[in-house]
N, C-alpha and C positions, 0 to 999 in steps of 0.2 A: 267495388271492384267485379269485372266480369265473370260468370261461370266459365268452370270449364264443358265444352261440349252439352251443356242441354237439350233436352229432351225436344226435338222442332214436330216428331212425325207423332202425333197423339191420336187416340181410337177414333173422338169426335171431329178431329179437323188438323191440317195441319197449318204449322204454324208459321207465316210467311208474309211479306210487306211489312214488314217492321226494320225500322233501322239495326245497321250491327252497333254491339259497342263501341264509345267514341275512342276508346285505347288510348295509346300515348299521343301526345305532340307538343310538339314545342311552340309554346303562347308567344314566344320574340320572331315568329314566321310571320305575323301579321304585317301588310304594308301597313296597313294607320298607326303601330305601334314604332315601326324602326324606318321606314319612308320621309324622313322630318329630317330638316338640316338642323335642328336643335339633337337629336338623338346621332346622327350620323358623323356628326364633328365631336363627339364625346372621344372617337380615336380606336385602334381596334383591339387596344387589352380591352377597354370597358364593353364593346361590340361582343368580342370573347364571352366575355363574365357573363352579359345579358344572354347571350346564346344558351350558355351552360344552362343559368337560370332558370331562362324557361322553359328548357326541356326537364329540370325539374318539377319545376308550377306547373307542367301540363301534362303531366305521368298520370297514367293510374292511381297510383299510389298515395300521392300526395291529394287528389280529389278524394280518394278512399280515406286519407284521415283526415281532409275537412268533413266529410260526411260523419264519422265515427266521432270528431269533437264536437258537432254542434247536435247528434244523437244522445250523447252524454255528457251533460253540461254540466260543470263546475259545480261543487261542494260546501257548503260553508260547514266547519270544524270549530267550532267555538270553545268547546273545550276537551281534554283529554279524559281518557275512563277516571281518569285522578279526580277528577274537578277542575285540573289545574286551567288556566286561561291559555288558549292555542292562538286566535285567531287566524287561522290559516283556511286557505282554500285550496280545493284539492283539483286537480285537472284527470283528465283523463289520460292515457299516453299521448295518442295524437296530438292533445293540444301542445306537447312537450316537443315531439315531430316536427310539426311546425313552426312551431316557434326559434328552434335550432335551426330548420329549412331558413327562416329568412332572415336572423339574427348573424346566421355565420355568414351568408351571403351577405350582409353589410345594409338591408335594406335601413335600420336605425345610424348607422354609423357612416355610409359610404359618402355621402354628404357632405360631412368635415375631414374623411380623410383625403379626400382627392378634391383639392377644393380647383374652381375652371370650370369643369362640367358636374358637380358630385350634384348638384342637385336634379338637375335633368335625366342623371344616372338612377340618383333617387326614385324620381317618377316615376321613371322603365320598371324599376325594379317592386315599388307598390303595386304598379298595374299588374304588372304579371304574380305576385304574390297572392292576389285578389281571387285570382283562377282558380288555386287551391282552398284558400277559404278567407272569408272578409272577418271572420271575428280578432283574429288574429293578429291583423293590420293596426288594432287598436293599441294596444302597448309598444309597439315599432315606431308607428305613427308620437304618439306623447316621447317616447326616449331618443326621435329624431329631434322633436322641436324642443326639447329643452334647453337647447345646447344653448342657444342664443340669450336665453334667462338666467342661465346658470355667470355666463359672463357679465353680468351684473357684480358680481361680487368676486374678487378674488379667490378667496378661502373655496369659495364652492368652484371656481371655475378651475381650480387648482384640485381640487380633492373627487369632483364629480366625472368632470368631461373626460378625463380616461377611462375611467368606469362605464359609461355611455355608449362610449365611440370605440370598445375595443372588439365591437364585430365578435361577437362570441356570445353564446346564452347557455346558462347557468340555470336551473332549477332549484338550486340548493336553499332553504330558507333556515340566511346565518349572515352575519353582519358582512354588509358590501365590500369590507376591504380582503377579504376571504374569498371572493367570487372571483372568477375569470374574466367577469362583464357583468353588468346590471343594467335595471331598465328603470323609467322614472316615470308616476304617473302622474294624473294630476285632481283635484281635489277643492272645487271652487265654489256651487251654486248649493243654497240653503233652500229650507223647505217655504220659508216666505220671502224668497227672493225670485229666484231663479236666476237669470239672467241678469238682473238687478243687483249683480255685486254686491253695491254699496249698502244694500239691505243686509248684508251678512252681519251677525250675531256674536260671533266664534270672536275670542277675546284672548291677549298674548298677554301672559306674563311675564314681566322683568325677570332675566335673572344675572344680567350683566351682562356689557355689549350688545353685540345681535345674538345671542342668545333667548331662548323664551320659553315657557310651556303654553300649549294650549289648552284652552278650556271651550269645547264647542261642539257643532253635529256638520256633517256635510251631506246631504241628500245625494249627490250623483259624487263616489269615486270607483272609476274605471280601473279596472285591473287591480285590485288591490292587492294581491301580492308581488307589486314592483316593491321596489329595494328603497326608493325614497319619493314623495308625491312634491309637489307644488301645491298651495294652499294661501287662501288669503283671510288676516285676521285683522282685528281693532290692537290699535295699543294706542300711546296716549299720541305718539303724533300721528295718529291716522292711520286708513288702511293700510296693510303693509304685507308684500308676500314671502313666505318663508317656504322653508324646504325641510320636510318632515319626513324623517327618514324612519324607518321601523325598526330599528334597535337603536337604542342611546350610546353614548358613548364610551362607557360602564360595563358596556356587551349585554345590558338585559336587555327584553320585549320593551319596545317604546308602547305607549298606555295609548295605540287606536283598537280602536275595539271595534270588529265590523258588526251590524247589527244585524244586518240580513244581506242576501244577494236580490237583483232585480229576477222579478219573474219575467223574460222580454218579452215582446214580439218577435223578435228576431235578431242576430249576433248573438248566439245562445253559445258560441262556443268562449266567447270572452266573459269571465266575470263582471259585473256592474252591483254596485254593492254600497248603501248607507254604512256612514261610520259617526263616530264621535269621541274627541280626543278629549282623555281623561289624566290633563294635564300632562300631556305628550310634548316631549321636547322638540322643540325646531331651532331653527336660525333662519335672522332676515336675509333675504337677496333683496339686492339692489336698497334705496333711503328708504330708511322710515316715514312713514307716509305715504308710501310713494307704489305703493304694492298693485295699483293699474297697470303703469306704465312699464314695469318689472314685467307683469303674465301679459303685456301685447307684443313683446319680441318672442313668445312663444304662437301666441294663436295666428298668426299669419303665414307660418309653415303648416298649424293643425290644419287649417283653412284650405292649404295648399293641397293639404293627403284629403279632406274632404271632396272638392273637387277629383285628385285620381282616385280616390276609391270610388264616386258614385260610376265615375268613368270605368274602373276595372269591374264592376257586379256589372254593367251595359255592355260590355265587350263582351265575359264569360254569357252571358245572355244569349248573346247572338250568337256565337261559336256553337251553342244547342240548339238554336233553333235552325240555323244553317245547314248541321248534319242531319236534323230531322227530316226536312222537307226536301234537302238532296238525298235520301234513302226510302221515301215512301211516296206511294202511286195512289191518286185518284184522278178516276176519268183517261184514265188510258195515258198519263203523263205524270213524272216528278212533280212534286208539288212547287220545286225550287224553278220549274221551267213555264209555270203556269202562270200569264202576266198579270194578274192579281198580286200574288202572292210574292214574285220577282220585284214589282213596285214597292211591295213594303218595305220586304226586307232593304231593297236598294234605300228606300228613306231613314229604314234605322241606322243600316251604314254608317250612312252620310251623319246622321246625329252623332251616332258614336263619334267617327274619327273627329269630328269637329270639337268636341270634347276632351279629347286625348290633345287634339293639333294645341288647343288654348292652353289644357295645361300644363306640358311641355313648355309651350312661350314662357308662362309665367316661371317656370325650372330657369330656363334662361336667365331672366331677369333677376334669379335670383344670385344666382351664378354668375352676375356682373362686374361682385365687387363692389370698386367706389364709384363708377357710374351713376350718377345723381339722375340723371333724365331714369333710367331705367329702375331706379331704387323706387321714384318717385309713379311708376308705372305700375310697379308693382302692388306699391299703397294701396289704389285706386281699381285694379286689375283684380286684387286678388279677392274682396269681397262680391264683386261683378259674377265673377267667376262660380266664387262659390255659389253665389244665389242660384243663377242659372243652371249650369250642369246639372246639382245634386235636386233640383225639382224635375229634370224629364227625365232620371233614371228611372222612377215607378214607371211611368205610361210602356219607355222602352222594354223592359222586362214582364210589363203585362203583355203587351204585343208577341212577344218571343214567347212567353207561356202559349198564346192564343195560334201562335203556328204551330204546334204541337195537337191542338184538339183536346179533345178532355182527357187525355195519356200526360197532356204535361201539369192540370189541376190534381194528379197523384201525387203521397209525398215520393214515391220510389224514383220520382225523377229529380232533378234538381231543380228545378223550376219555383218550387213555394218556396222553399229554403231562399233563394236568389230573390223572391220577389217578398218575404219578410224584409228581406234586410235592405231592399230598393230604399225606402225613405227616412234611413239612418242617418245619414251625411248631410242632408236638408235640417236638421230637428241640432246634429250635435255644431257645438261650436257657434251658435246662433242659428236661429230659424229665421225663416225668410221674412220678416218683419222688421227685427232684430238687425240683421245684415242691410235690407234695404236702409233701414235709418243710419246704419254706418257709413253706406256709399253717400246719404245725403250729408254728411258729418266732413268725408272726405274731401266731396265736392268744396262744400262752402268753405273747408278753413287751409283746402292746401293747395292753390292754383296751380301750382307745379305739375303735383300730378293731375288736375284735370285736363291742362296741356299736354301732359305726356300720352295721353292718353286720346287727344283730338289728333296728336300728330300723326299715331300709331294710324289713324282714321284715313286720314289724311293722306297717307302717304298710299290708299288703293282709291285714292277717286280716281274717275277714269276707267275703271277698269268693266263694270257693268254698269247700265244708267239707273236696272232699280235699284242698285246698293247706293250711287249716289244718291239715290231723293233718300233713304234709308240715314244715310249720314250726314245729309246737308242741316236737318234742323240741331242733330249733337253738335255741329261745328258750331252754332250759334248760341249753347247753351248754358243759360243764366240759372243756376242752381240756387240763388235766393228766389227767384221767381215759381222754383216747384212745388206744390205744394202738396202736403204728405201722402194723401191720398192716390195720386198721382206715381210713387214714389215705384211700386211695382212694374211699372209700365215704361216706366224710364230707365230701370235695371234691365228690366230683360230687351228692350231695344239697343242700348249699349249692349247686352253680354252678346245679340247678333251680329252685332254691327260687324264687335273684336274678334267672335269665328270669322268670320266672311272674311276678315280682313290677313287672319293668320291663314285660311287656306289658300288664299289668295298667292298667299306669300311660299307656304313650304308644302303644298300638297300637290297634286297632279290635277291639270287644268280641268279635267272632266267632273272631279271630287269639286272641286270651287264651282265649275259648272252647276253643279246638281245642287250643292247647298244654295245660293244663291236664287234660284231660280225656286226649289222646295219652302225656303223660311224667307223668304225677302219679296220674290218677285209673284209668289203662285200659294202663297203659302194655303195648310187649307189641316182642320182642327184635328185630326187623326192621320197616324201615320199610314203613308200608302192614297192617302186621298188628294191628294194633289193632282188639277188637271196639266199642270209642267211636264215636258219632254225632256229627260236626262237618260244617261247610256248604262240601264239598270245592268247590261249582259257586263259591262266594262267594271261598274263601280262593286258588284257582285260578287267577280270573280278576284279582287282586291280584299275583300273581306271574309271570302271562304276558304278559313283553315283545313284544309285538306280535300282542297280542289285538285 
């Protein structure tokens, strides 16, 4: 929060040539976020909702809450003063304020309560929420993504879907049936397996029907104060998916013991934990022994959110870079007006818009209902987009930090926090090699998914000769001939081609022109390094909030 009338005229010098505080801004005034057919087609009510939410997320108050929530990270309370077991996590009030801001606005629920354009609207809400804080989007994302998994069992759908789609934040630690709304977490990986969940050792002991007690551990359990968790454990039929509530049916606390909270590089407002199940009550979701297919229903949506989270972090960093360079003078000119800086900012702006555009394209596919082609497209394009967009995030944030000069490396600015956040989405829900292997499996097993992506690329052939040269070999792709060592390069080419195709269809011509020039025709290893000629003035005017 900016201070009131700080002293500028000091005894030794006058404080000048410093940017003013960013102040309040509407995060939904960004052309890259709203001038897209996917968003504009959502209708007047949704656009007004996003405009109102953008004003809230771009406010000084929300950004200050984000700072406080990260500088005062959650604390584990294992026991009370009397030695009774609690396993509770205590958060700063700013965290609760941010959770209420997002959940009450429908970040986790709107996709399911507004069919037809809900996933695109969810994407915009997630992008906006990251402008205030990234950490709180983790429990919001898991709550959003849990809905498809719950539909695998009637009991879970009936009991829990109304709770997680209520669009209300209720921080009380009481049984879920006493709350105004609920959140859902995940607890999948174990120490010995990581992404290889079939190496899990947690066991389910049958109680009758689909009810069990779990014994085992989970190495990562994000948002441990959630009202329930989806988890994997072995039973006689094999690896199954279970819903583990924080409270047992008899109203007593479930035996989920939080061993410790992770001391993470970033994402510090959100609690991530290690837990143990000591005969914890749970109920199976889906078929016995079919736990991975049950949880895959959730994974596609969390990977969509990884794309959105990375795009949102990049956008937030770019807001800061534009603001600083527009108000800082060096060598008798504003930084933003100097050709090298203008070219670098334009390169970054094009990267961000391409990431946002492809993310919205995935949202539109998720909104398509029973359209088999769109569903097939989403199955392959989701891991492709997740792989590439999340990998671009650290480089973009670093360049935005560098645009500030030395002050960007100082903790008083938001840049170090954004930089620490920037690698997260590339690691969560499958790191790079895991995602590349998932793409390979989809290519080999789902001919309709590969065909849908090829159709998407074929629809823009002829627009640019350089893009045609990139797309042509992809249209001849034979996945069985692709060696594992070359998968990363293949996914990269597919992602860039899909971003280009999306921009050609949904963005301003000068943005598509610039993307093809900078990423396809004359790419450089560093932002601002391409020799391509692009309309930097138009691109930077489009991207600069506060122009």
